[in-house]
PADREN-605882 format. One record per residue (C-alpha): residue in three letters; residue number from 0; z, y, x. Coordinates in nm, 3 decimals, decimal comma. Layout:
# residues N
<"Ala"; NUM; <Z; Y; X>>
...
END
This chain:
# residues 91
<"Met"; 0; <-1,872; 4,285; -8,466>>
<"Leu"; 1; <-1,545; 4,102; -8,402>>
<"Cys"; 2; <-1,464; 3,856; -8,129>>
<"Ala"; 3; <-1,170; 3,637; -8,040>>
<"Val"; 4; <-1,027; 3,649; -7,689>>
<"Tyr"; 5; <-0,861; 3,351; -7,518>>
<"Lys"; 6; <-0,706; 3,312; -7,177>>
<"Ser"; 7; <-0,739; 2,999; -6,970>>
<"Ser"; 8; <-0,446; 2,762; -6,939>>
<"Lys"; 9; <-0,577; 2,649; -6,598>>
<"Lys"; 10; <-0,734; 2,954; -6,431>>
<"Gln"; 11; <-0,552; 3,284; -6,386>>
<"Glu"; 12; <-0,729; 3,600; -6,505>>
<"Thr"; 13; <-1,005; 3,395; -6,674>>
<"Tyr"; 14; <-1,092; 3,483; -7,032>>
<"Leu"; 15; <-1,323; 3,339; -7,294>>
<"Tyr"; 16; <-1,471; 3,555; -7,570>>
<"Val"; 17; <-1,615; 3,387; -7,881>>
<"Pro"; 18; <-1,754; 3,543; -8,200>>
<"Gly"; 19; <-1,486; 3,397; -8,430>>
<"Arg"; 20; <-1,136; 3,260; -8,397>>
<"Asp"; 21; <-1,140; 2,900; -8,275>>
<"Asp"; 22; <-1,523; 2,891; -8,279>>
<"Phe"; 23; <-1,598; 2,700; -7,958>>
<"Ser"; 24; <-1,908; 2,531; -8,101>>
<"Lys"; 25; <-2,145; 2,702; -7,853>>
<"Val"; 26; <-1,920; 2,669; -7,547>>
<"Pro"; 27; <-2,033; 2,383; -7,320>>
<"Glu"; 28; <-1,785; 2,097; -7,309>>
<"Ala"; 29; <-1,779; 2,101; -6,927>>
<"Leu"; 30; <-1,677; 2,467; -6,934>>
<"Leu"; 31; <-1,398; 2,400; -7,184>>
<"Lys"; 32; <-1,272; 2,114; -6,967>>
<"Thr"; 33; <-1,255; 2,342; -6,662>>
<"Phe"; 34; <-1,114; 2,631; -6,867>>
<"Gly"; 35; <-0,835; 2,418; -7,009>>
<"Thr"; 36; <-0,672; 2,465; -7,347>>
<"Pro"; 37; <-0,771; 2,812; -7,472>>
<"Val"; 38; <-0,466; 3,030; -7,540>>
<"Phe"; 39; <-0,539; 3,276; -7,820>>
<"Leu"; 40; <-0,474; 3,640; -7,731>>
<"Met"; 41; <-0,631; 3,856; -8,001>>
<"Ile"; 42; <-0,914; 3,939; -8,238>>
<"Met"; 43; <-1,095; 4,247; -8,112>>
<"Pro"; 44; <-1,358; 4,471; -8,273>>
<"Leu"; 45; <-1,654; 4,536; -8,044>>
<"Lys"; 46; <-1,738; 4,895; -8,123>>
<"Lys"; 47; <-2,012; 5,057; -7,916>>
<"Asp"; 48; <-1,784; 5,338; -7,800>>
<"Arg"; 49; <-1,502; 5,105; -7,695>>
<"Glu"; 50; <-1,428; 5,069; -7,324>>
<"Leu"; 51; <-1,295; 4,750; -7,172>>
<"Ala"; 52; <-1,128; 4,713; -6,833>>
<"Arg"; 53; <-1,363; 4,481; -6,642>>
<"Ile"; 54; <-1,655; 4,419; -6,872>>
<"Asp"; 55; <-1,936; 4,626; -7,016>>
<"Ile"; 56; <-1,912; 4,624; -7,397>>
<"Asn"; 57; <-2,290; 4,606; -7,438>>
<"Lys"; 58; <-2,315; 4,305; -7,207>>
<"Leu"; 59; <-2,035; 4,134; -7,399>>
<"Arg"; 60; <-2,205; 4,196; -7,734>>
<"Thr"; 61; <-2,539; 4,068; -7,597>>
<"Glu"; 62; <-2,385; 3,753; -7,448>>
<"Leu"; 63; <-2,202; 3,672; -7,770>>
<"Lys"; 64; <-2,521; 3,711; -7,974>>
<"Met"; 65; <-2,742; 3,515; -7,733>>
<"Asn"; 66; <-2,507; 3,244; -7,605>>
<"Gly"; 67; <-2,224; 3,235; -7,857>>
<"Phe"; 68; <-1,958; 3,298; -7,589>>
<"Tyr"; 69; <-1,878; 3,503; -7,279>>
<"Leu"; 70; <-1,671; 3,387; -6,982>>
<"Gln"; 71; <-1,490; 3,658; -6,785>>
<"Leu"; 72; <-1,394; 3,546; -6,437>>
<"Pro"; 73; <-1,129; 3,711; -6,220>>
<"Pro"; 74; <-1,239; 3,968; -5,965>>
<"Pro"; 75; <-1,297; 3,831; -5,616>>
<"Thr"; 76; <-0,986; 3,831; -5,401>>
<"Glu"; 77; <-0,982; 4,060; -5,104>>
<"Asn"; 78; <-0,993; 3,887; -4,767>>
<"Leu"; 79; <-0,704; 4,067; -4,598>>
<"Leu"; 80; <-0,768; 3,910; -4,257>>
<"Lys"; 81; <-1,131; 4,024; -4,260>>
<"Thr"; 82; <-1,028; 4,376; -4,365>>
<"His"; 83; <-0,765; 4,388; -4,092>>
<"Leu"; 84; <-1,009; 4,274; -3,823>>
<"Gln"; 85; <-1,269; 4,528; -3,936>>
<"Gln"; 86; <-1,011; 4,805; -3,914>>
<"Gln"; 87; <-0,908; 4,694; -3,564>>
<"Asn"; 88; <-1,270; 4,685; -3,446>>
<"Ser"; 89; <-1,343; 5,033; -3,581>>
<"Asp"; 90; <-1,047; 5,191; -3,397>>
END
C-alpha cells in the first residue's frame, strides 16, 4: 500500500496522509479549510515492518482504508510553568 504525505500550510507539525497523490476526495472540506493548502512531501510505501516516528503503521493503514485519510496532529506542548511548580513543590 502506498500513501501520499502532506504537511499543513497553516499548522506546524500537522500532516495529512491520503491513499494517493492529490486524492483529497474523502477528506472533509472543513478539515481541508483548517489544514490549509496541503504541501506535498512524499509518496511512502506502508510496509507492515516499517516504523514511523509518531504513528503506528497499522493504525495508519486502518485509517486510510476505513476513512480515506489520516490526520497526524503535533504532540502536546509541555507546560513548562506547571513542570517547574511541580518540581518546586516536590523539593
